[in-house]
C-alpha positions as CSV (number, residue, x, y, z in Angstrom):
1,M,0.2,0.0,0.1
2,D,1.5,3.0,-0.8
3,A,-0.1,5.4,1.6
4,K,3.1,6.8,2.9
5,I,3.1,6.3,6.4
6,N,4.2,9.4,8.2
7,D,3.0,10.3,11.8
8,I,3.6,9.2,15.8
9,G,4.1,5.5,16.7
10,H,0.7,4.5,17.8
11,T,-1.2,6.4,14.7
12,N,1.7,4.7,12.5
13,E,0.6,1.2,13.8
14,F,-3.1,1.7,13.6
15,I,-2.9,2.6,10.0
16,A,-0.2,-0.2,8.9
17,S,-2.4,-2.8,11.0
18,Q,-5.5,-1.7,8.6
19,Y,-3.4,-2.1,5.5
20,F,-2.3,-5.5,6.8
21,S,-5.6,-6.2,7.7
22,A,-7.7,-5.4,4.5
23,G,-4.3,-8.2,2.6
24,F,-2.1,-5.5,1.8
25,D,2.0,-7.3,2.0
26,A,3.9,-4.2,2.4
27,V,3.4,-0.4,3.3
28,T,5.5,2.6,2.6
29,A,6.8,4.8,5.2
30,S,8.2,7.9,5.5
31,P,11.5,8.2,7.9
32,F,10.9,11.7,8.0
33,V,9.3,10.5,11.4
34,G,12.0,8.5,13.1
35,Y,12.5,5.2,14.3
36,K,11.7,5.8,18.2
37,D,7.5,6.5,18.7
38,G,7.6,6.7,14.6
39,L,8.4,3.5,12.6
40,E,9.5,1.3,15.1
41,P,6.1,-0.2,15.9
42,V,5.4,0.0,11.8
43,I,8.1,-2.6,11.3
44,G,7.3,-4.5,14.4
45,L,3.7,-5.4,13.6
46,A,5.1,-5.8,9.9
47,K,8.0,-8.9,11.2
48,S,5.2,-10.2,13.4
49,Q,2.9,-10.8,10.9
50,Q,5.1,-11.5,8.1
51,R,4.3,-8.6,6.1
52,G,7.0,-5.1,4.5
53,V,7.8,-2.1,5.3
54,L,9.5,0.0,2.0
55,L,11.0,3.1,3.4
56,L,10.9,6.4,1.3
57,V,14.2,7.5,0.3
58,H,13.8,9.6,-2.5
59,M,10.6,10.4,-4.2
60,S,10.1,10.7,-8.0
61,H,8.4,13.7,-8.6
62,K,10.1,17.5,-9.5
63,G,10.4,18.6,-6.4
64,A,11.8,15.9,-4.5
65,S,15.0,17.3,-3.8
66,E,13.4,20.1,-1.9
67,G,13.5,17.9,1.2
68,Y,15.0,14.2,0.2
69,G,18.1,15.8,-1.9
70,Q,18.5,18.8,0.6
71,T,22.0,18.4,2.9
72,V,21.8,17.7,6.2
73,I,24.0,17.5,9.1
74,D,24.2,13.2,10.1
75,E,23.8,13.2,13.4
76,R,25.8,10.0,13.3
77,T,29.2,11.3,11.7
78,G,28.3,15.3,12.3
79,Q,29.2,15.2,7.8
80,R,27.2,17.1,5.4
81,R,25.4,14.9,3.4
82,P,22.2,14.6,1.3
83,Q,19.2,13.5,2.8
84,F,18.6,10.7,0.8
85,E,21.7,9.0,1.6
86,V,21.2,9.3,5.2
87,F,17.4,7.6,4.7
88,A,19.4,4.8,2.9
89,E,21.7,4.4,5.7
90,K,18.7,4.1,8.3
91,A,16.7,1.6,5.7
92,L,19.6,-0.9,6.7
93,R,19.8,0.0,10.4
94,W,15.9,-0.3,10.6
95,D,15.6,-3.6,8.7
96,A,13.6,-1.9,5.7
97,D,12.5,-4.7,3.8
98,G,12.8,-2.1,0.6
99,V,13.3,1.5,0.0
100,I,11.8,3.8,-2.9
101,A,14.0,5.7,-4.7
102,G,12.2,7.7,-7.6
103,A,13.2,6.1,-11.2
104,T,13.3,10.3,-12.6
105,F,16.4,10.3,-10.9
106,P,19.0,7.4,-12.0
107,E,22.3,9.1,-10.0
108,T,20.1,8.8,-7.1
109,V,19.2,5.3,-7.3
110,R,23.0,4.8,-8.4
111,M,24.2,6.1,-5.1
112,V,21.1,4.6,-2.6
113,R,22.5,1.1,-4.5
114,S,25.9,1.6,-3.9
115,I,25.0,2.2,0.1
116,L,22.4,-0.6,0.4
117,G,24.2,-3.1,-2.0
118,D,22.6,-6.3,-2.0
119,S,20.6,-6.0,1.2
120,V,17.5,-3.8,0.7
121,P,15.9,-3.8,-2.8
122,I,15.1,-0.3,-4.6
123,F,11.6,0.5,-5.7
124,S,11.8,3.1,-8.2
125,P,8.5,4.7,-10.0
126,G,8.2,7.3,-12.4
127,V,9.2,5.5,-14.9
128,G,7.4,6.8,-17.9
129,V,4.7,9.7,-17.9
130,Q,7.4,11.1,-15.2
131,G,9.8,11.3,-17.1
132,G,11.5,7.8,-15.5
133,S,13.8,5.3,-17.7
134,L,13.0,1.7,-17.0
135,S,16.5,0.6,-18.5
136,E,18.7,3.6,-16.7
137,A,16.7,3.0,-13.5
138,L,17.4,-0.5,-13.7
139,A,21.0,0.3,-15.0
140,A,21.2,2.1,-11.9
141,G,20.7,-0.1,-9.2
142,A,17.1,-1.0,-9.0
143,K,15.4,-4.5,-8.6
144,Y,11.8,-2.9,-9.1
145,V,10.2,-0.2,-11.3
146,I,7.3,1.4,-11.0
147,I,5.1,2.2,-14.0
148,G,1.9,2.8,-13.3
149,R,0.4,6.0,-15.8
150,S,1.9,5.0,-18.7
151,I,0.1,1.5,-18.3
152,Y,-3.4,2.4,-17.0
153,E,-3.6,5.7,-18.8
154,S,-2.7,3.8,-22.0
155,E,-5.4,3.4,-24.6
156,D,-4.1,0.1,-24.7
157,P,-2.9,-0.7,-20.8
158,A,-1.7,-4.7,-21.9
159,R,0.3,-3.5,-25.3
160,S,1.6,-0.7,-23.5
161,A,3.0,-3.1,-20.6
162,E,4.2,-5.3,-23.1
163,S,6.1,-3.0,-24.9
164,M,8.2,-2.3,-21.7
165,R,8.7,-5.4,-20.8
166,R,9.9,-5.9,-24.2
167,S,11.9,-3.0,-24.1
168,V,14.0,-4.5,-21.0
169,E,14.1,-7.8,-23.6
170,V,16.1,-6.4,-26.2
171,Q,18.5,-4.1,-23.5
172,G,19.8,-7.3,-21.0
């Protein structure tokens, strides 16, 4: 469920429990709320129910860099770094099941992959309508790509999906 959970722990846990009860196998969550009394209850609930939490490391829209790309002081090292790098490291520490990093920013996907290695898969939205490239996102390190509107807004969704699939086969 791509609802970007982003509140206090008790509320976050309730939200996640409702989505899990409705049949969703994973939720997206914003790391801006922090771990203690923020996402810790969501991650705990997900683990206890064998569900997943995808941490939102960088979004796909044009203004995403205003928050996720801003330069921050890393509280652990005291160094200036992009926010998304700090969030990628938190994904490792918090045992996230995946991260979101927009396909519209392939260099960001590449940097996130360099931090995560093969430990945590990257899901990359923004392919197609938002301008993200399927092949660039995969080459940068995305494990999964999200191609919503380019398919469901198409006059022939099946043909559009097949065309995307073939474009990867030709390159791969």
